[in-house]
C-alpha positions in Angstrom: 11.7 104.8 -13.8 13.9 107.7 -12.7 13.4 106.7 -9.1 14.6 103.2 -9.9 17.7 104.7 -11.4 18.3 106.9 -8.4 18.1 103.7 -6.2 20.7 102.0 -8.4 23.0 105.0 -8.3 22.7 105.2 -4.5 24.0 101.6 -4.4 26.6 102.5 -7.0 25.1 100.2 -9.6 24.3 100.8 -13.3 21.4 99.2 -15.1 21.8 99.9 -18.8 18.3 98.5 -19.4 16.7 101.0 -17.0 18.6 104.0 -18.6 17.6 102.9 -22.1 13.9 102.4 -21.1 13.8 105.8 -19.4 15.5 107.6 -22.3 13.1 106.0 -24.9 10.0 106.7 -22.8 11.0 110.3 -22.0 11.9 111.2 -25.6 8.7 109.7 -27.0 6.7 111.5 -24.3 8.2 114.8 -25.4 7.3 114.1 -29.0 3.7 113.2 -28.0 3.3 116.4 -25.9 5.9 119.1 -26.1 4.9 120.3 -22.5 6.9 117.2 -21.4 10.2 118.8 -22.5 10.7 120.7 -19.2 10.1 117.4 -17.3 12.6 115.7 -19.5 15.1 118.5 -18.8 14.6 118.2 -15.1 15.1 114.4 -15.1 18.3 114.8 -17.1 19.7 117.4 -14.7 19.0 115.4 -11.6 20.3 112.1 -13.0 23.4 113.8 -14.4 24.1 115.4 -11.0 23.6 112.0 -9.2 26.0 110.3 -11.6 28.6 113.0 -10.9 28.0 112.6 -7.2 28.3 108.8 -7.3 31.3 108.5 -9.6 32.9 111.9 -9.4 35.9 111.9 -11.7 36.0 108.1 -12.0 34.6 108.1 -15.5 36.6 105.0 -16.4 34.8 103.2 -13.5 31.5 104.4 -14.9 32.3 103.2 -18.4 33.4 99.8 -17.0 30.1 99.5 -15.1 28.1 100.4 -18.2 30.1 97.9 -20.4 29.8 95.1 -17.9 26.1 95.5 -17.4 25.4 95.8 -21.1 27.3 92.6 -21.9 25.3 90.8 -19.2 21.9 91.8 -20.9 20.0 89.2 -22.9 20.3 89.4 -26.7 16.9 90.9 -27.2 17.7 93.8 -24.9 21.1 94.4 -26.6 19.4 94.6 -30.0 15.9 96.0 -29.3 16.5 98.7 -26.8 19.4 100.4 -28.7 17.3 100.2 -31.9 14.3 101.8 -30.2 16.6 104.5 -28.7 18.1 105.3 -32.2 14.5 105.4 -33.6 13.4 107.8 -30.8 16.4 110.0 -31.2 15.9 110.1 -35.0 12.3 111.2 -34.6 13.2 113.7 -32.0 15.9 115.2 -34.3 13.6 115.2 -37.3 11.0 117.1 -35.3 12.3 119.2 -32.4 15.9 119.8 -33.5 15.1 120.5 -37.1 12.4 122.9 -35.9 14.8 124.7 -33.6 17.4 125.0 -36.3 15.0 126.2 -39.0 12.6 128.3 -36.8 14.5 128.8 -33.5 11.6 127.1 -31.7 10.6 123.5 -31.1 7.0 124.6 -31.6 7.1 127.3 -34.4 4.3 129.6 -35.2 1.9 128.1 -37.8 2.5 131.0 -40.2 6.2 130.3 -40.3 5.6 126.8 -41.6 2.5 127.3 -43.7 0.8 130.4 -45.0 -1.7 132.5 -43.2 -4.6 131.3 -45.4 -3.9 127.7 -44.4 -3.4 128.5 -40.8 -6.8 130.1 -40.6 -8.3 126.6 -40.5 -7.0 126.3 -36.9 -9.3 128.7 -35.0 -7.1 129.1 -31.9 -4.2 130.2 -34.0 -6.4 132.6 -36.1 -7.9 134.2 -33.0 -4.4 135.0 -31.7 -3.4 136.2 -35.2 -6.2 138.7 -35.2 -5.3 139.8 -31.7 -1.7 140.3 -32.7 -2.8 142.4 -35.7 -4.6 144.7 -33.3 -1.4 145.0 -31.2 0.6 145.9 -34.3 -2.0 148.6 -35.4 -2.1 150.0 -31.9 -5.7 149.1 -31.1 -4.5 147.0 -28.1 -1.4 146.9 -26.1 0.1 144.7 -23.4 -0.2 147.2 -20.5 0.5 145.0 -17.6 4.1 144.8 -16.3 5.7 141.6 -15.0 4.5 142.1 -11.4 0.9 142.7 -12.5 1.0 139.8 -14.9 2.4 137.5 -12.2 -0.6 138.4 -9.9 -3.0 137.7 -12.7 -1.3 134.5 -13.6 -1.5 133.0 -10.1 -5.1 134.2 -9.6 -6.4 132.7 -12.9 -4.5 129.5 -12.6 -6.1 129.0 -9.2 -9.5 130.0 -10.4 -9.5 127.8 -13.4 -8.5 124.8 -11.4 -11.9 125.0 -9.6 -14.4 126.9 -11.8 -17.1 125.4 -14.0 -17.4 126.2 -17.7 -20.6 125.5 -19.6 -20.9 124.5 -23.3 -21.8 126.2 -26.6 -25.5 126.6 -25.8 -24.6 129.2 -23.1 -21.6 130.6 -25.1 -19.2 128.8 -22.7 -20.4 130.7 -19.6 -18.0 130.5 -16.6 -19.2 129.9 -13.1 -17.1 130.6 -10.0 -15.5 127.8 -7.9 -17.2 126.4 -4.8 -15.8 128.0 -1.7 -14.6 125.0 0.3 -12.4 123.2 -2.2 -11.0 126.4 -3.6 -10.1 127.7 -0.1 -8.7 124.2 0.8 -6.3 124.5 -2.1 -5.1 128.0 -0.8 -4.6 126.7 2.7 -2.7 123.6 1.7 -0.6 125.6 -0.8 0.4 128.3 1.7 0.9 126.0 4.6 2.8 123.4 2.5 4.9 126.0 0.8 5.9 127.6 4.1 6.7 124.2 5.6 8.9 123.4 2.6 10.9 126.6 3.0 11.3 126.2 6.8 12.2 122.5 6.7 13.9 122.5 3.3 17.1 120.9 4.6 15.2 118.0 6.2 13.0 117.5 3.1 15.6 117.7 0.4 19.0 116.9 2.0 20.2 113.5 0.9 16.8 112.9 -0.7 17.2 112.8 -4.5 13.6 111.8 -5.0 12.2 115.0 -3.5 14.9 117.0 -5.3 13.8 115.5 -8.6 10.1 116.4 -7.8 11.2 119.9 -6.9 13.3 120.4 -10.1 10.5 119.0 -12.3 8.0 121.3 -10.7 10.1 124.4 -10.8 11.3 124.0 -14.5 7.8 123.1 -15.6 6.1 126.0 -13.9 8.7 128.5 -15.0 8.4 127.3 -18.6 4.6 127.5 -18.4 4.8 131.0 -17.0 7.3 132.1 -19.7 5.1 130.7 -22.4 2.0 132.5 -21.1 3.9 135.8 -20.7 5.2 135.6 -24.3 1.7 135.0 -25.6 0.4 137.9 -23.6 3.1 140.2 -25.1 2.1 138.8 -28.5 -1.7 139.2 -28.2 -2.2 141.7 -25.3 -4.8 139.2 -24.0 -4.5 137.2 -20.7 -4.7 133.7 -22.1 -2.9 130.4 -21.5 -4.0 130.6 -17.8 -5.9 127.3 -17.5 -5.5 125.4 -14.3 -5.4 122.1 -16.2 -1.9 123.0 -17.4 -0.7 122.4 -13.8 -2.0 118.8 -13.7 1.4 117.2 -14.5 2.9 118.7 -11.4 0.0 118.7 -8.9 1.0 115.2 -7.6 4.7 116.1 -7.2 3.6 119.3 -5.4 1.3 117.3 -3.1 4.2 114.9 -2.2 6.5 117.8 -1.4 3.9 119.7 0.6 3.0 116.5 2.5 6.7 115.9 3.4 7.1 119.5 4.6 4.0 119.4 6.7 5.0 116.1 8.1 8.3 117.5 9.4 6.6 120.7 10.6 4.1 118.8 12.7 6.4 116.1 13.9 5.5 115.3 17.5 2.1 116.9 17.2 0.0 113.8 16.4 -3.3 115.4 17.4 -2.7 118.5 15.2 -1.8 116.2 12.3 -5.1 114.3 12.7 -7.1 117.6 13.1 -5.5 119.0 9.9 -6.2 115.8 8.0 -9.9 115.9 9.1 -10.0 119.6 8.1 -8.6 118.9 4.7 -11.2 116.1 4.1 -14.1 118.4 5.3 -12.9 121.2 3.0 -12.9 118.8 0.0 -16.2 117.1 0.7 -18.0 119.3 -1.8 -16.7 116.9 -4.4 -14.1 119.1 -6.1 -14.7 119.4 -9.9 -17.5 116.8 -10.0 -20.0 118.6 -7.7 -18.9 122.0 -8.9 -20.4 121.3 -12.3 -23.6 120.0 -10.7 -24.1 122.9 -8.4 -23.1 125.5 -11.1 -25.2 124.0 -13.9 -27.9 126.2 -15.5 -31.1 125.7 -17.5 -29.3 124.9 -20.7 -28.4 121.5 -19.1 
């Protein structure tokens, strides 16, 4: 939906229906899963920048375009979409904004809303509560500095994208990733990241789509890292380092890495083909599916 709006802005057109649908969808997505908030912020930043680039100081022209398009919409769109937007904004205000005003966080700690006794029913919260008590009484401390924590964060995020975890019968035993898919991810990430840096002007210049993907990825990953580091300082335990948290941005990252590598290897058709074959071979172990089969144990 954001890409459609970028297309319209490049043609200096305004579709009120597209903007309303995007706003409603994004706000409701953020209410369903608060991890969508960084993505919502990135979309808002890029679209606002594109509006300024398209219309500059001609805000009257922008308003005329909005008014003209809105009046041209069918009656159902004029009534239903604004009503849904108001409903979405009301729910967002009642939840996120009220939380931020009252608790200075869109996702306040359980004990700030309820009491500790009631919060104990949620075992992940209670586990962190016990750990925080150990921090306060000096039994544990967050000894890693930011640099050390960053190294641990990258390692465990990579590891837990590819490892296997068993169930309750084996006390959730962890088994290491299979070598080929895990190494393939490293190669693609390093090569793709280097290509993006070296060919950044060709990938991102006059390409608001790639710029949107980059902004979404950066804001999301920074927010994820900051959340993890805050939890570490709170509990002195390395947690919130699960690779699945990266799933919302893996496809945008793949698109950017692919674009960077395409520019880097332009004119080298045979090298491109060889690298494509190599990537397929490295992933032939089946990724997550075969990892769980190979790493299963007798409890299965």
